[in-house]
Residue, then its C-alpha position, 0 to 999 in steps of 0.5 A: m712170551t715171544v722168542l726173538t730172532t736175530s732180525d727182531m733184535t737188529t731192527a731199529y724201532a721208533s714211534a712217530a707219535s712220541s719223540s721220547f719213545t724208547s725201544y725195549i729191544t736191543d741187539p745183544s751182540v752189540t750191547t753185551a760187548a761194551s761195559q757201558y751197557l752192562e751192570r758193573i757185576l757183569y763187566n768182562r763176564v758175558s760171552y754172548n753166542s747168537g747160536t746158543d743164546t736165547s732172547f725172548t720178550l715177556t709181558s703181563v696180561g693187560d699190562l697189569e702188575m702181577p701180584g708177586p714175583l715172576t718165577v722163571n725156571y731154566p736148565y743149566d749144566p752143573a758140571d761146568v764150573s767156569s761159567t753159568w747160564q744167567l737170566l738177564h733183562w734189558n732195562p730201557v730206562s738205564q740202558i744196561w743189561q741186569l741180572s734179573h734175580e737182583s730186581c727183587e733183592e731191593l724188596g727184601i725177597t729171599n731165594t731170588y736165585v736157586e740152583d738145583s744141581g740134582a735137577g739141573t735147573i735154576t729158578v729165578k724170581v723177577c720183579n720190576t724190570r724198570g727200576n734203578s736209582t734214578h727211575n722211581s717206578s710206581y709199582e714193585y712187581f713185573r708189569e711192562e714188556t721186557q727183553f730177556l736173555l739166557t747167556d753164559v756168564s763167567d763165575t769169576i768177577p774180574n777187577t783191577a786196582p786203580t792207578l794214579t795218573s797225576s804227577l807225584t811231585n810238585s813245588m811252591d815258594e815259601d810263604a806263598g800260601t796254599l798249594v791246591y791241585q786235583l789228583e786223577s786216577s784210572d780203573a780198568e773196570g771204570d770203578t769209582v774211587t775215593y782218595s784219602l791220606d795215610s796217617s800212619a806214614v811218618f816222614s822227617q820233614m818240614a811242618a805243613t798242613v795237608e788236606i785231601s777231599s774224597s774226590g782227590l782235591f789236594l791242599f798243601t799249606p806249609n808253615p810260615d817261613a818253612h821251606g824244604d820237601h814234604k811227602s804225603v801218602v795218598l790212598i786210592t780205594e774203589d767204592p764197594i760193590a756187592g759181590i766185588t772186592s774193592l781194591t786200593t792203590t797207594a801213592t806218595l806225593t812229594i811237595t818241595v817248598n822253595e826258600i824265599n828271603d823274608a823281609p824284616v817285620a818292624f814294630a814300635f812300642m812306648n811303655g808296652v803300648d803298640l804304636l803301629a796301626a793295622d797298616p804299619t805304613e800309616p804315620v804315628e802321630v806324637l803330640l809334644e809341648e813346645k820347649r821354650s827358652g828360659t824354662t826347665d820343662s822337660t819336653s821329650y818322647t821315648f819309644t822303642f823301635g825295631a824288627y824281627d826276621q824269620d830267616g833265623s840267626s844267619d841273617t843280619l839286620t840294620i836300622q836305617m832312619s832319617s834324622g829330624l830337621n827340628g829336633t834330636l833323636s838319641d838312642i842307648g845302643n842297638s840290641t840284637s839278643a832275643p828280648t825279655c818279653s814284658s808289659t813295659g818293654i817289648p810285649c812280644a808275648t801279648s801284643m805281637v803275633l810271632p811266626h816262631s818262638v822268640g829264640q828262633l827269630k833274628w832281632i834288633y831294637v833300639t830305645y830312642t828319645y826325641v827332644p824338639s829344638t828350643d822354641y820350635w813348634g810344628i810337625d817334625p817327621i822321622q822315618l825308620y826302617v830295618e834292612d837285612a843282609n839281602g837288602t830286603l826292607s821292612s815297612v817304613i815307619t813314619m813318626n810325626f813328632t807334632v810339637m804344639a806351640r805354647p806362647c802363653e806366659n806367666e801360667g796363662t792357659c790355652t783356651v779354645p773359642v766358644n763352640a769349637t769342636y777341638g781341644c787344646n791337646n790337638m795338632n792345631r796348636a802345631l799349625s797356628f796357635d793364634y788362629f785356633y786358640y787364645c790365652t787366658c791370663a792368670s791374675g796379675y797379668e795381661g796381654t796377648y800372651c799374658e806377657v805384661d805384669i800388671d803394676e799393683c803399685a800404680a795405685t800407691p797402696c802403701v802409706w808413708p813412709y813405706e815404699c811399694v814393691d811390685g810382685a806377681n799379682s801382689y805388692t809389698c810395702k817395705c821401708p825404703d833403703s834410705n830408712p830401713d827402720c821406718d816402722g819403729i816407734e818414735g818420740w813424736m808418735i808417743g806424744i800423739f798416742v798420749v793426746c789421743g788417749i786423753l781426748l778419748l777419756l774426756l769424750l767418754l766422761i762427757l758421754w757418761y755425764l750426758f747419759a746420767l743427766r738425761r736419765g735423772r741419775l745426776m742432779w746438782r741440787n742433790l749435791f747442794k742439798k747434802n751440803r746444806y744438811r751438813r752445814d746446818s748440822m755444823d751450825s746448829g750449836r754455834e748460831s751467831p747472835g742477832k740471827t734467827k735459825n731461819d737465816n740458815f735457809n737463805f742459802e742461794n746457789k745461782g747455778y742451782i737455781a738456773e738449772k732448777e728453773d730449766e728442769d722445772g720448765f721442761n717437767s711443767l711442759i710434759d705434765r701439761m701435755m698429759s693433763p686435760a685442758p680447762g673446759q674439756n671433758t674429763p677423761p674416763p678414770p684410769p685404772p687404780p694407781p699403784a700402791a703408795h710408796p711406804e714413805e708417801n702420804p697415806f691419805t687418798l691421793f684424790g679425796a672428795a674434799a680438800m683437807s685442812s692444814a690442821a688435818i694434814a698436820a695431825a695425820a703427818p708425823s710430828s717432825t714432818i708433814m707429807a704433802p699429798r701428791a697432786s692435791i695441794a696447790q703450791p704457791s708461786a715463787p715470790p717476786l724476784d725483787e723481794p729480798e732473798d732472806s725475807p721469810p714468807s708472810p703468814d698471810s701467804v699461807v692458804s688452804p689447799t684447793p681441792r682438785p676435781t674429783g676423779m683426776y689422776m696425775p700419772r706418776t712420771k719422771s717429772s713428778a718423781s723429781l718433784r717428790k725428791t726435791s727437798i726444801s729443808g734448807g729453805l727455798s730461794r725466792k728465785g726458785s721456781t719449784s713452788s710456783w711450778l707446783n702451784s700452777l700445776l695444781n691449780s691449772d684447772t681454776e680460774t685464778d692464778t693467784p700465788r699461794p705461798i707455802t710455809p716451810v717447816e723447819h727440821p731439826a738439825v741432823e748430825e749424820e749426812d743424808t746419803d739416800e736420795d730416794d728418801d727426800h720429799l717436799f715438805f710443807a707447813 
């Protein structure tokens, strides 16, 4: 330990080796007199006396940190109640005098300052003498060289309340935003202070939002359209210090808001839809169809325009507008009452942000209807705004009524060109229809604008006596005015209908006859055969003298013969085509023929040998002889020059010639026709049935000599034979 003299303490110490050298010795007579060199708790308490006070230096051995607190014991006068000797040390890092016993309090060490009034001594524990809030030492206990001072310190800690040095009044304009300014104060001891608002203070004043930071930044924001005075109570409080009671100062600030006339706020709605953009000065585009002359189409636009004013009911509002040059804008009268907010009228409760309630504002609004002039198309702008009693104007609202041309007539439609990026419902129609669009005509019309009605009567679609009346994509056939009943039935028409009916009936009969004849359903010979049977039965009892019974067979019908010859010739051609030609190999035998008809010859159709006439007669019934089909050669027809009623000669009857073994004649229509041919009434010599059969059955022989056949008489029958299918050819 080294006691310092006045000369030691007043000498200025420096180091040429280090520019950051700081002396740990100071002059107490200078530094204890200024508060900036004293710890806050020592302000105005140190009374330095160079004659009685002692200053000394102390250091550890080898500058090593001591293992624990350094204990210093010194005497004092217990009888002195106004002041006490205190051990101070100079902190060269903080450049202040500090109470030495407080150096160990941060370490949690107790009993750092103990007064023994009985012994008249004070014991102090000292730790790190370089520590402070900004200097973090690497050790805790005493180590470095330190200047100490024993001096008289007052027991009373002096302190004064802070004082607000800023103005207590301020002002701003209505709706000017937020008033911001910094509050300032002073403290005799230099104590730091904190600012706050006294929330318990209540004043009848305008609505506003007030904020203040702990450092005294004051923010004042009045409500929209609010004006008048507003008072705020501010509290200025010293920051707490150990051992010192904090003091608080109260200050009342008064803010005056100057009233400013507000401009009306314009709005525009259509069926509850807000028409204005975020920037109300941006024009409102309204698309309308052209009002064409001669049409009853309704082309109009209805909307509501108005404004409200925040200045209250004392203000007067007026709507100003510039009329359109190509249309009319009519209204239903002004309304200045508070509106009933609705989704279809003025949606003041949803789409409008009002500064106050609806009843606290001044209102004016009108419902307008715009109708463009007839045959006008283009853009017709109209400006609207609201003015208050002080001449303050709202934003000017521009309504651009865009009337789109529609030249297409007769239900023609607007059409955009291919690859166009716009549609027909576009303001381009108000600029130039012909440049941006063209018309697509409905059926029945043509032309640039579908103005030409196509004449459907040009092709003369109506027959006489009607005349054509052209219509819209149609025509009408009607009687001319000179003959309104032209579509009635007249006498000559009835005659035409009757003749046509008769001709149609004859045509049907002819078609039926040709069909029946082709199918073999109708043969004239059957008709004559039945007539012969009927005549024979009638003449059987009354034959003429001198005539034989065979005379009844000499009946001849030339029409029948001609028809029969034609049919036989056709059937012969068919059968010859189906039979093998002479000299050709016999085709393989076909499958067995179907069972014989019940009334046909029971003998084998193709036997191994020819049967005699007697055998045939013995096998047949007594009254008839069935000719085996395709096994008997029939004689050819007699020559044409022989008498028709000459009976066949007995010599002409020959035995049937046998057919080749294994031959088979298909049962065709022609063979069936032969089977049905009756000769009971006698065969005409001009008939060709026998000759046809003879040529057919003997087509494979070398001779064509006719072989006559002998007809067998049938007894007269009393009843008419009505079954054609039972008729057969009979031979003797």
